[in-house]
N, C-alpha and C positions, 0 to 999 in steps of 0.2 A: 399470336396468343401472348397475353401479358402474364408475367410472373410477379406477383405482388406480395406474397407471404415470405418473410425473411426471418431467419433464426440466427443466433450468434453464440459462439463459445469463446469466452475471453479467458486467457491464461496469463499467469505471471502476476505482476505487481499491480498496485492501484493506479500507477501512471498508465498502464495498458488499459485498465478498466475505463479510464476517462476517454482514451482514444475510441474505445468501443461505443461509449455513450454518445460521442460526437457523431460517429458514423451512423448509428441507429437514429439519432435525431435528424440528421440530414436525409436519411432514407424515408423516415416518417413524414418529413416535410414535403417529400416528392410523391407522397401517396402510397407508400409501402405500409404493410401491416406487420408488426413484429409479433412473432409467435414463440412460445416457449418449448413446444414439442417439436423436435426435429423431424418427426414423421410427417408433419403437416407443412413443413417449410419447403418452399420452391427454390429459395436461395439460402444456402448455409454459409456463414462466414466464420472462419476460425482465426482469431487474433492470437498469434503465437508469442511465446517467450523464448529467448535464446541466450539467457544470461549464463547458465552453467549447464553441464552435461545432462543432469537429471531433468532440467526444464526443457531441454531440446527433446529428450525422450518423451516427456509428457505431451509436448506439442505434436510430435509425429504420431503418437498414439491417438490423439484427439482427431487429427486429420483423417487417419485411416478409419476411425470409428464413425466419423460423419460421412465418409465416402460410402458407407453401407446404405445410405438413404438416397443414393443417386438413382435417377431414372434409368431404365424402365422398371426396376424392381420397386421403386418408391417415388415420392413426389419431387425430390430435389433435381432441378434442372441446371443449377449453377453452384459449384463448390468453389468458394473463394478463400484464399489463404493470405493473411496480412500479418503485420507485426514484425517483431525483431528477428525471428528466425527466417522469415521470408526476405527481409532486407539483407540479411547476412549471407545467405546461401541460395540466391535466386536460381542460378543455373543448375546447381546440384539437385534442388528440389524439383525443378521441371523435369529432369531426367528420371528421378526416382518416383515421382507421384503424377503419373499421367491422368489420374482421376480428377485432378484439380484443373478447373477451367480458367482461373485467373489468379496470378500472384501479384501482390501489392506490398510494397515495403512499409515504411512508416511515414506519418505526416500527410498533410493535404487530403484529409478524409472527405471534405466536400467534393473534391474532384473524383474520388472513388465512387461516391454516391451517384454522381452524374453518369459515370461510366456504367455502373450497374443498371441505372435506369435505361440507358440506351440499349444495353445488352438484353434487358428483360422486356423491352417494349413498354415500359411504364414511364413514370416520371411526371405525371400531372400534379402540379402543386396543390396541396390541400391545406388551405389557410385555417381550416377548422380543426385540424389534428390536435388532439389534447395531450397533455402530459409533457409537452416539449418546453424546454427552457431556452429562450432565444437571447443571445448576448454576443456582442463583439462580432457580428456578421456570421455567426454559426448557430446551429441548433444542437441541443443536447437532450437525450432521453435517458433519465437516470435508471441505472440497473440496481442501485442500492434501494433500501427501503426509503419511502418519501421523506422521512424525518432526518436523514443524514446524507452527506455528500462529500466528495473530495474536491478540493480546489487546487489544481495544478498551477503553480506560479512560475515555472520555467521548464524548459525541455533541454535535453543534452547535458553535458558535463565537461568542465575544463580541468578536472583534477588529474586525469591520466594515470590512475593507479595501474601498476604494471600487470595486474591480474585481470583487469576489467575490460570487457569488449564494448561497453555502452558507448563511449565516444566514437568507436569505429562504426557503430550502428546509427546513433542519433546525432553525432556531431558535437560541437562545442556547446557550452551553455548559452541559451537564449532566454533571458528573463522577459516576462510579459509586463507591459506597462501597468503601473499601480492602478491607474484610473480604470483600465480594462478589468483588472481583477476585482476591484471593489464593485464595479457594475455587475460582474458575473455573480459575485457573492450576494448582492442585493436581489438579483433575479432568483437565485437558489432559495434565499430566505423567503422571498415572496411566494415561492411554490410550496412552502411548508417545511423546508429544511431548518432544523434547529441546532444540529451538530455538524460543524464544518471542520474537516481535517485538511490541513495545509500540507501539500506534498510537492516534491521535485526530486531530481537526482541528488541535488545538494541544496537543501532548503535554506540553510543558514547563510549561503553565499548569494542568496537572491539579490539582484539589483546591481551587482558589481559591474556587469557589462553595460548596464543602462545608465547608472548614476555615479559610477566610479567608486562606490563603497557598498558594503552589505546594507540592505534596507529592510530586512525581515522585521526588525523591531518596529519600524515605522508602518509597515504594511499591517502588522498585527493590530497596531493602534487604530488604523482606519477600519479594519474589519470589526473591531470591537464596538465601533459606533453604530453598527447595523442592529437596530432594535430587536428584531425577531430572532437573531442568533442567540443561543443559550450557552453552548460550549464551542470553543475553538481549540483545536489540538494541532501540535506540530510533530511531523514525522520526518525522518531522513535528514537530520541536522548533522553536518560534518563538524567534527570536534574543534578544528582550528578556528572556526568562525563562530563558535558558541562562546559568548563573552559574559562577564559578570553583569554588564548592562542589559544584555538580552534576558538573562535569567531574572534580574530584578524586575524588568518590565512584565514578564510572565507572571511572577508572583504578585505584583501589584494590581493586576487586572483580573477582576472576578470572572470575566467571561473566558479568559484564556486559562485553560485548566493547567494545574501544576503537573505537567507530564511532558517529557521530551524524549524522542527517540534519537539517540546519538551513536551511530555505529562507530566503534573504535577499531575493529578488526584485530588489533593486537596491542600489546603494551611494551614489548621488547623494542628498544631503540633500533637494534639491528634489523628486526623484521619490518618495522615501520619504514626504514630507509629503503630496504629492498622492495617494499610494496609501493614506494614513492608516495607515501601518505604525508600530506602537508601538516605542519605543526609538530609537536614533540610529545614524548611520553610524559614529560614534566607538566605540560599544559593539560593533558588528559587527566592526570592525577589531581592537578590544582582545580580544574573546572568541575570535576566530579565531586570533590570535597566541598567546593563552594555551593554547588546545587543542594547538597545535603544540609548545609548549614543555613541556606537561605530560607528553606521551608521544610520542616520535618516530614511533611506528608507528600513531598515532591516524588513523583514516580519517574524512575530512570529505566529506559529500555536501551539495549545495545545489541550489536551483532559482532561476533568474533569469528575468525577463520583459523582453522588448524591445518597443519600439513603443508604450509606454504614452502616453496623451495628454500632449503637452507635452514629451516626451523630445527633447532636442537632441543634436546630434552631440557636444557637449562632455559631456553626461550619458553618452552611449554610450561615449565614450573613457575616461571616468572608471571606468566599470564594467569595461572591458577592462583598464585598469591595475590595478584592484583584484584581478581574477582572476589577473593575472600576478604581482603582489606577494604575494598571499595564495592560493597555489594550492590548489584543492580537488581531491581524488582523483576525485570524481564530480560532474558538473554536468548537470542537466536544464534545458533552456532552451525557452521557447515564446514566440510572439508574442502580444501583447495581443489579447483578444477582447472586444468590447463586448457586455455581457450586459444583457438587459432588466431594468429596475428598479434597476440599480446607479448610484451617482452618477457613476462614470467614464464611463458611456455618454453622459452629457449634457455632458461637459466640452468646452471648445473645444480647438483645436489637436490634433485627432486626427491621428495619424501615418499617412501613406499606406501601404498594405499592402506595396508594393514596397520602400520604405525599411525597414520592419520586418523583412521577410524577409532583406534584405541584412545588416542588423545581426545577425540570428539566425545567419546563415551565418558571419559573422566570429567570433561568440562560439564556435560549435561547432568551427570550424577551430582556434581558439586552444586550446580545451579538449582537443581531440584530441591536440595536441602536448604539453600539460601532463600529460594522463593517461598518455600513452606514456612520458614521462620518469619519472613517479612509479612506473609499473609496472616499468620497467627496473631501478629501485633494489631491487626485490624479487628479481631474478634471483640465484641462488646461495643464497638463504635457504630455510629450511624453514618449513613452515606446517602447522597442523592443518587438515584438509579434511573437510568433510561430503560423503559420497558420495551423489550424486543419480541416477546411471544407470551401468549396467555393460553393456558389449557385447563379445562375444568377437571378436577380430580374426582374419582369414583367415590371417594369417602367424604366428599364435600369440600368446599373451598376451591382455590385455584392454584395451579403451579405457574409461576411467573419466572421468566428468564430475562435478565437484563444486564446492564453494564453501568459501572460508576465512572467517574472521571479517570479512574486508575486502570481501566481496561479499554484499549483501543479496539475498534471494530476490525474483524477479520484476522487479527494477529494475536490477540490476548485471550484470556479466559473469560468466564461469565460468572454471574451471581444468580444462584437458584433461590427463589423466594417463595414463601407461602403467604397466601392472602385469603381473607374471608370474602372479599369482594373482587371483582374483575376490573383491573385497570385497563386502559386502552394502550395499544401499541403506539410508541412514540411519546407516551406520557412520562413525566418525571415524578417519581415517588420517593418518599423517604423510607429507608430500610435500616434495620439493625442487623449487623453481621453476627451470626451465631456459630459458625464453623468455618474452618479453612482447610483447603487442600493445597497441593503443590501449585495448581493453576487456577482452580475455581474456588468460589466461596459459596456459603449458604447464609440465608438470613430470612427475616420476616418483615413485611411491610408494616410500618407504624404510622399513626396519625401525624400529619404534617400541619402544625399549628402556625407555621410562619406566614 
């Protein structure tokens, strides 16, 4: 008996989502059918995250939740667990989760697809399968809306931050050749993608291992030449390789949106040294100020960590002052999580959880005020908005939810718009911002005479 209906749960970051898309693309090429309802899936795949403790818990919960659909009570004949958690704790998971039929780590998803085809008795190639993007010898089935996609430009990381387990899971940085990436981006654009988000563990260090120096600026220039792309966005840029030249290149190119995600983690020199963060606090301050001066509408996103071993009240207060004096439009914050096998887990002066949570709360309350103030400055201005959903209102007109260049998909807020007519999903419209909250904005669609 052949099992050909496959469902997937993808957890964690956008890099994980790309892995899931590659696996689903390979399975679809082998004749499998992807279904969204786990009740109808004969094979269920859980792509796990193992970055911090809360992500591990979410992954385990998802595995147990999907195990409820196992045969004979339901249709699922094969439960497969892949991703970072599976790579990191293979033997422990096998002991604790007998419900799982196959554990797979990370990478080589075409091989996993072939193994599943053999186990399921399926695997007849289907050249007619639609929706697949084929490039660089692999297939990819988008899980994002058809107008946007992620372009992963490298895997792994060489930074070796003392708190991070990613190098233990995915290894050192491996940048993908520029020609391969441009070809993949062209294929994505040809399928209807207009918003391309460039990602990696360390995006701004792209190419050092291949070309001897960072090549993100050059790659962005090549991507910008792809006619059908409308927005190109950069996430996960490591501060020490974000330069004035890179910022200037982003500002000068109309397709590359004035938005950069630059996780700083901390500003205290002592904390940065204990974290083994490359670069300096002085560079972080300098490049942040430069970005603000290069373009007044430039959107800055960052991530900070609180409660790292040895963090003092003085360190915390310095971080709070930095966020006040160098306001970021978006801040993601989290408490330190001691990860097995990392140097930080063995450090003295571990911060007690209550103190870490209190500091996190103070940071988030500060950032809420800053975000609201920055959003209010956008009221009265017009912005190009990418439409993501349209709903007819009972009192007439339409409720439209979208994003401008200032809101990255999956991590930032949205813009709620009113409109007399119904735009299409994936369409770019012009809107006037009329109100602002801490994270979301409101506005109305206006005629675009350009």
